[in-house]
N, C-alpha and C positions, 0 to 999 in steps of 0.2 A: 493694772498694767496696760499700756497703750498697745494698739494693734499695728504691727509692722510687717505683716506678711507681704511678700512681693506680689506685684501685679502680673502674675503668670498663672494662667488657668488652663485646665483640661476639661473639655466638654464632650461627653460621649453622645452619639446620636445627633451630631450637628449637621447632618446632610439635609435636614428639612425641619419644618414645624417649630416646635418649642426649642429644640436644640439650636437651630439656626438663629432664632430670635435671641436666645441667651448669648450666643457667641457674638452677635452684632452689638448687643447692649454692653457686654463686658469690654469689647473693643472700644466702644464710645467712651467708656469709663477709664480707658488707658491700659487695658490688659492686653498682653500678647496671649494668643490662644492656641492650644493644641487641640486638634479636632479628630474625631474618629468617623470612619465611614464603614458601612456594612456592605451594601451593594451599589449604592447610588453615587457613582463617581462624579456624574454631572452635577448632582445636587450639592455635594460637598465643595466642588469647585466654585459654585456660586457663593457659598458661605465664605470661602477663602477670599474671594473677590471683595465681599462686603467688609471683611475684617481689614484687609489691606487698604481699602478705600478710606478707612478711618485712621490710617497711619500706623497700624499695628502689624506685628508679625503673625503669621499663621502657619502651622505645620499639620500635616495629615498623616494618620496611620490607619491601616486596615484593622477592623475590630469585629469579632464575633462574640457577643456577650455570653453566649452559651458555651464557649470554649473553656476547658479547664485551665488554660493558660491566659485567660482574658486579662488578668491583672498586669501582664507584661507590657500591655500597650501604654500604661501609665509610665513605666520605666523608660520606654523609648521616647515618649513625648517630653518627659522631664529632662532627658539628656539633650533634646533638641532645643527646648525652651531655656535651659540653663538654670532650672529651679522650678518650684511650685508654690503657689499660694492658695489656690482654690481648685477643688474638684467638683464638677457638676455631673451627676449621673442622670442622663435623660433617656438613653437607649432602652428600648423595651419592645415587647410584642404582646399580642392578645389572642383570643380565640372566641368562638361562639358555638358552644356545645354543652348541652345539659349533662349533669353528672353521670346519668345512666348511659350516655353515649360517649363520654369523654375517655379517650384511650390513654393508657399509661404513657405512651410515647409523647402525645400532645402535652399531657400534664407535666412530664419531666422537661420538655423543651421550654415551656412557658416559665416554669420555676427556674430553670437554668439561666434563661435570658434575663428575667425580671428580678431575680434574687441572687443567684450565684454570681452573675456578672458584677452587679454593684457591690457585693461583698468583696470580691477579689480586687476591684479597682479601688475601693475604699481602703482595703488592707494595704495595698501597695502605696497609695497616696499617703496614708498615715505614717508609714515608715519613712518616707521622704520628708514629710512635714516635721516629724519628731526629731529626725536627725539634723535638720536645718535649725531647729530651735527658735523659730520666729513666729510661731503660731500658725493659724491657717483656718480654712473653711472647707467643709464637705457639705454639699447640698444634694439630697436625693429627691428627684421628681417622682412622686408616687402617683396618687390619684385619689379622688373622693372614695374610690373603692378600697382604699387603705382601711376604711372603717364602715363603709356602706356596702351591703351585698348587691349583687346584680345577677339576674337570671342568665344562665348560660355562660357564666364567667368564673367558675369555681377556682380554676388554676390561677387566673389573673388576680382575683380578689385575694387568694391565699398568698400569692407572691407579694402583692402590694402591702398586705397586712404584715407579712414577715419583714419587708423592707422598712416599714414604719417602726417595728420593734427593734430591728437592727440599728436604725438611726439613734434610738434612745440609748442602747447599750454603748454604741460608739461615743455618744456624747458623754456618758459617764466615764468611760475609760480614757478619753482624750482630753478632758477638761483641764487636767493638771498641766497639759502642754500648750494651753491657750489655743486649742483647736476646737472650734464649735462645729456641731453636726446637727443639721435640721432637715426636715422634709417639706416640700411644697406639694400640696395635693390639689391638682386642677380638677374641675368638673369638665363639662363638655366644652372643648376648645376647637375652633375652626382650624383644622389642619388637614393635610393629605390623608392622615390616618383615619379621620372621621368623615372623609369624603366631601370636604368643603374647601373652597378657596379661602385663604386667610381673610381677605377683605369682606367675605360673606358674614363675618361675626356680627356685624351691626345691622344686617338686613334679613336675618332669619328670626321668625317668631318661635318662642318657646314658652307656651302658656304655663307649663309645669315648673317654670323657674321664676323666682321672685323678680329678677331683673329682666326677664322676658326675652333673652337672647343667649346665644353661645358666647364664650369668651374669645378674646383675641390673644394670639401668642405673645404679644408684647405685654399683656396684662399679667401673664405668668412670668415672663422674663424680668419684669420690674421687681417682682417679689424675690426672685433669685438674686438679682443685683443688690437688693437691700441686704440679703443674708450674706453676701460676699463683702459687704462694705464695713468700715469701722463703726457705722451707726448701729450695727447689730451685735456688737461685741459681747453683750450680756444675754443674748438669746441663744440657747442651745437645748437640744433634746425636744424641740417643738415641731409640731406639724402646723404649717400655715396654709389654710385652705383658700383657694381662689376659684369659686364655683358659682358666683352670682346668687348665692343663697340657696343653691339646690339642696344642700344638706339640711335645710330647715323644713323641707317637704317630706312627705311620706316616701319610703323607699319604693318608688314605682318600679314595676317591671318595664323593660325597654319596649315591650310591645303594647303597652297601654297608651291610649290616645292622649296626646298632649304631654307625654313625659319627656320626650326629646332626648332620652339617654342613648348614647352610643359609646363606643370604645374610646378611652382617652389614654 
C-alpha cells in the first residue's frame, strides 16, 4: 500500500543541533513543522526563521520531556498544524557521573527526559496517526550508546537502550496501521551539546574513529528525512547508525587518548 501520510511533522528539541537540522531539512522537503523548546527561546526562534524561509509554516510549544504531561505537546502542535504525519523525538539530556556517585535524582531525571518523554510523545502521536488512518512515521534519535556502553553515563545508556527497545515494540504494534517506527543512533556529532560549533565537524581530528572526524548535524538529519520519506516505507523497527564507523572500534572509555567520545 502506498504512503500517503501528510507533510506535517513534530520535532522535539528543535531549538539547536540535530533538532534544528531535522526541522530545516523537513521544511526543505515540504513539511510544515511543529517545534518544541525547553529553555532556549532565541534558539527556537532561529529554527522558526529557517523553516519559514523555506516557505513552510512553523509552530512552537514549550516542552519539558521529563514532565508527566509531556505528551500533551503533541496534541497542541497537531491542533495547530491541522494533522500529523511524522514525529521526530530529538530532545534529551545526559550526565557524567560514575555509578557509585550517581544519585537517584539524576538517574530519574535522565530516564524521565530521555525515555519517559519519547514514550509519551510517541503514544500521543500514535493515537493521532491511527485515528487519521493515513499511516505515518515515528523516528527516535537515540545514540550509539543505545548499544555501546560509556563510562560515566549509566543513566544515559540505560535510557537510550530502553528507547531502542521501545522503538521495536512500537514498530510491532503500529505496523498494521502503516506507521513505521525506527531509531537513528548518532555517534559524536558537532553540536552545542558536545561543545563544538556545527562547522567544526570537518576540522576536528578523531584518530579513534574510522572516518577520523565528528559528524555534522546534516548527516544525521539526512537519515531522519529518509525515514520520514516514502522511500523508507518498508523499513521499521530498525536502528540506523550514523557514527563514522565508531561502533566498529573497541568501546573506548571517553578519557582514553584518541577516543574522542563525548555526550551525543
